[in-house]
C-alpha positions as CSV (number, residue, x, y, z in Angstrom):
1,M,242.4,88.9,314.4
2,T,242.1,87.5,310.9
3,A,238.5,86.4,311.5
4,C,237.7,89.9,312.8
5,L,239.2,91.5,309.7
6,E,237.2,89.1,307.5
7,L,234.1,90.1,309.4
8,V,234.7,93.8,308.5
9,G,235.7,92.9,304.9
10,L,239.4,93.8,305.2
11,A,241.2,90.4,305.4
12,K,242.9,91.2,302.1
13,R,244.3,94.5,303.5
14,M,245.8,92.8,306.6
15,H,249.4,93.8,305.8
16,H,248.7,97.4,304.8
17,R,249.8,100.4,306.9
18,P,247.2,102.8,308.1
19,F,248.3,105.6,305.7
20,E,247.6,103.1,302.8
21,M,243.9,102.8,303.8
22,S,240.9,105.1,303.5
23,G,239.2,106.6,306.5
24,G,236.4,104.0,306.2
25,E,238.9,101.2,306.1
26,Q,240.7,102.6,309.1
27,Q,237.4,102.8,311.0
28,R,236.6,99.2,310.1
29,V,240.1,98.1,311.4
30,A,239.2,99.9,314.7
31,I,236.0,97.9,314.8
32,A,237.8,94.7,314.2
33,K,240.2,95.5,317.1
34,A,237.2,96.3,319.3
35,I,235.5,92.9,318.7
36,A,238.7,90.8,318.8
37,H,238.1,89.8,322.4
38,R,234.4,89.0,321.7
39,P,232.8,91.6,323.9
40,S,229.0,91.4,324.6
41,L,228.8,95.2,324.5
42,L,230.6,97.6,322.1
43,L,230.5,101.3,322.8
44,A,231.1,103.6,319.8
45,D,231.4,107.3,320.1
46,E,230.6,109.0,316.7
47,P,231.9,106.1,314.7
48,T,231.0,107.7,311.4
49,A,231.7,111.3,312.2
50,E,234.8,111.7,309.9
51,L,233.4,109.5,307.0
52,D,231.5,110.3,303.8
53,S,228.0,108.9,303.5
54,Q,229.1,105.9,301.5
55,M,231.8,104.9,304.1
56,A,229.4,105.6,306.9
57,A,226.9,103.2,305.3
58,Q,229.6,100.5,305.1
59,V,230.5,101.0,308.7
60,M,226.8,100.7,309.7
61,A,226.5,97.5,307.6
62,V,229.4,96.1,309.5
63,F,227.7,97.0,312.8
64,R,224.5,95.3,311.7
65,E,226.5,92.2,310.7
66,I,228.3,92.1,314.0
67,V,225.0,92.4,315.9
68,R,223.4,89.6,313.8
69,T,226.3,87.1,313.8
70,E,228.3,87.8,316.9
71,N,225.4,88.6,319.3
72,V,227.0,91.9,320.3
73,T,225.0,94.9,321.6
74,I,226.3,98.1,320.1
75,C,225.6,101.4,321.9
76,M,226.7,104.4,319.9
77,T,226.4,108.2,319.9
78,T,225.8,110.1,316.7
79,H,224.5,113.4,315.4
80,D,223.8,111.8,311.9
81,T,220.1,111.4,311.5
82,T,220.6,108.9,308.6
83,I,222.5,106.7,310.9
84,M,219.8,106.9,313.5
85,E,217.3,105.6,311.0
86,V,219.0,102.2,310.9
87,A,219.2,101.8,314.7
88,D,217.0,99.4,316.6
89,H,216.5,101.9,319.4
90,V,217.1,105.7,319.5
91,Y,217.3,107.8,322.6
92,E,217.6,111.5,322.2
93,M,219.4,113.8,324.6
94,V,219.0,117.5,324.8
95,D,221.0,119.6,327.4
96,G,221.9,116.4,329.2
97,V,218.4,115.1,329.6
98,F,216.8,112.2,327.7
99,V,213.8,113.6,325.8
100,A,212.7,110.7,323.6
101,G,213.2,107.0,323.4
C-alpha cells in the first residue's frame, strides 16, 4: 500500500486520519486503494465531482500517471467538460443512448 500512496503523492500522510485530509487527498487515498491489487481496469464514477478545480486537476494528473506507469485502463464517468478535455477517448450519452465517440 505504501507504493500506491507514493504513486498518488500521499506517502507522507500515511498515518493521518481521513478527517485530517482534504477532499482531494481523500480521493487520492481512494485511488491508491483501488490500484493496490494492480487491476488492469479501473472504473471511476464521477471521481472529481466533489472537488474544486485544482484538486480535480491533481486527481486527473494521478490518473494520467497511473495509465502511463501502471498500464491501467481507466474508464470514468463525468459531467465536467474540463476533465473530458484530458481524456484519451470520450463517449457522450444522452437519454441512455451514445451520441458521440
